[in-house]
C-alpha positions as CSV (number, residue, x, y, z in Angstrom):
1,M,-12.4,21.7,-2.6
2,A,-10.2,20.6,-5.5
3,N,-11.7,19.9,-8.9
4,A,-10.8,16.2,-9.4
5,R,-11.6,16.0,-13.1
6,L,-9.6,19.1,-14.0
7,N,-6.6,18.1,-11.8
8,L,-6.7,14.4,-13.1
9,D,-6.7,15.7,-16.7
10,K,-3.7,17.8,-16.0
11,A,-1.8,15.0,-14.2
12,V,-2.5,12.5,-17.1
13,Y,-1.5,15.1,-19.7
14,D,1.7,15.8,-17.8
15,K,2.6,12.1,-17.5
16,L,1.9,11.5,-21.3
17,N,3.6,14.7,-22.6
18,V,7.1,13.3,-22.1
19,Q,9.9,12.6,-24.7
20,A,9.5,8.8,-24.7
21,V,5.8,9.2,-25.7
22,T,6.2,12.2,-28.1
23,N,9.1,10.6,-29.9
24,V,6.7,8.0,-31.3
25,A,3.4,10.1,-31.0
26,T,4.9,12.8,-33.2
27,G,1.5,14.5,-33.7
28,G,1.2,15.2,-30.0
29,V,-1.0,14.5,-27.0
30,Y,-4.6,15.7,-26.8
31,N,-7.4,15.7,-24.3
32,G,-10.6,14.5,-25.8
33,L,-10.1,15.2,-29.5
34,A,-7.2,16.0,-31.7
35,P,-7.5,19.3,-33.6
36,K,-8.5,19.1,-37.2
37,G,-5.5,18.5,-39.3
38,A,-3.4,17.0,-36.5
39,S,-0.6,14.8,-37.9
40,A,-0.8,11.1,-37.0
41,P,0.3,9.3,-35.0
42,Y,-0.9,11.1,-31.9
43,V,-2.4,10.2,-28.5
44,I,-5.8,11.1,-27.2
45,F,-6.9,10.7,-23.6
46,Q,-10.3,11.3,-22.1
47,A,-12.1,10.7,-18.8
48,M,-14.8,8.1,-19.3
49,S,-16.1,8.2,-15.7
50,K,-15.4,9.5,-12.3
51,V,-17.1,8.5,-9.1
52,D,-16.6,10.3,-5.8
53,E,-16.4,7.6,-3.1
54,H,-16.8,8.7,0.5
55,T,-15.2,7.2,3.7
56,F,-15.5,8.4,7.3
57,S,-12.2,10.2,6.9
58,G,-12.9,11.9,3.6
59,R,-13.5,11.1,-0.1
60,F,-11.5,10.0,-3.1
61,A,-12.0,10.1,-6.8
62,N,-12.2,6.8,-8.7
63,A,-11.8,7.5,-12.4
64,V,-11.5,5.6,-15.6
65,Y,-9.5,7.2,-18.5
66,M,-9.3,6.0,-22.0
67,V,-5.9,6.6,-23.5
68,K,-5.3,5.6,-27.1
69,A,-2.8,6.0,-29.9
70,V,-4.3,7.0,-33.3
71,S,-2.4,6.1,-36.4
72,R,-3.2,6.7,-40.1
73,N,-1.7,3.5,-41.2
74,P,-3.3,0.3,-42.7
75,W,-1.3,-1.9,-40.3
76,P,-1.7,-1.4,-36.5
77,K,2.0,-1.7,-35.6
78,E,2.6,2.1,-35.5
79,A,-0.3,2.6,-33.1
80,M,0.8,-0.4,-31.0
81,D,4.3,1.1,-30.7
82,V,2.8,4.3,-29.4
83,D,0.6,2.4,-27.0
84,T,3.6,0.6,-25.6
85,Q,5.2,3.9,-24.7
86,V,1.9,5.2,-23.3
87,D,1.6,2.1,-21.1
88,T,5.1,2.4,-19.9
89,A,4.4,6.0,-18.9
90,L,1.1,5.3,-17.1
91,E,1.2,1.8,-15.6
92,D,1.7,2.3,-11.8
93,A,2.7,5.9,-12.5
94,S,3.1,8.3,-9.7
95,L,0.7,11.0,-10.8
96,S,0.9,14.5,-9.4
97,V,-2.7,15.5,-8.8
98,S,-3.2,18.9,-7.2
99,G,-5.4,18.6,-4.1
100,Y,-5.1,14.8,-4.1
101,S,-2.7,12.0,-3.2
102,A,-2.7,9.6,-6.1
103,L,-3.1,6.1,-5.0
104,L,-3.4,4.1,-8.2
105,C,-2.9,4.3,-12.0
106,R,-3.3,1.0,-13.6
107,R,-4.5,-0.4,-17.0
108,E,-7.6,-2.5,-16.7
109,S,-8.3,-3.4,-20.3
110,D,-7.3,-2.8,-23.9
111,V,-9.1,-0.7,-26.6
112,Y,-8.9,-1.6,-30.3
113,M,-10.8,0.1,-33.1
114,V,-10.3,0.4,-36.8
115,E,-12.1,3.0,-39.0
116,D,-12.2,3.7,-42.7
117,D,-12.4,7.4,-43.5
118,A,-13.1,7.6,-47.2
119,G,-10.6,4.8,-48.0
120,V,-8.0,5.9,-45.4
121,I,-7.5,3.3,-42.6
122,W,-7.1,4.7,-39.0
123,H,-6.1,2.5,-36.1
124,H,-7.0,3.3,-32.5
125,V,-5.0,1.2,-30.0
126,G,-4.9,1.9,-26.2
127,G,-6.4,1.0,-22.9
128,L,-8.7,2.0,-20.1
129,Y,-6.8,3.1,-17.0
130,R,-8.2,3.2,-13.4
131,I,-7.0,6.2,-11.5
132,I,-7.8,6.5,-7.8
133,A,-6.8,9.6,-5.9
134,D,-7.5,10.5,-2.2
135,Q,-8.5,14.1,-1.6
136,T,-6.1,15.8,0.8
């Protein structure tokens, strides 16, 4: 039986780690958390939930991923520019998920957050993506 979470993570990483995204997210693409000292802007993605749904003919994974641009800039435009490329890469993307047939990858909502870290403004801009994959 395929590990849905592991394989979905790899599929999302592969889809985001492309030149169009890394040209604007020059600090890279990371799963869960960027390493200490990573240069902004960068992209972070992480699974927020995954539910196994069963049918008479098998099961499928129904997951939600948060994907966001992180920018160390007092104005959100840089993070928004990265998010535009992320959305272009992921919206209705054909994901290659080992052990699964990807059925859907679609943005459901936006994510916006601003934080102040000792006087440094960080913008987090992105979205929540629904990914549904049928186990093969």
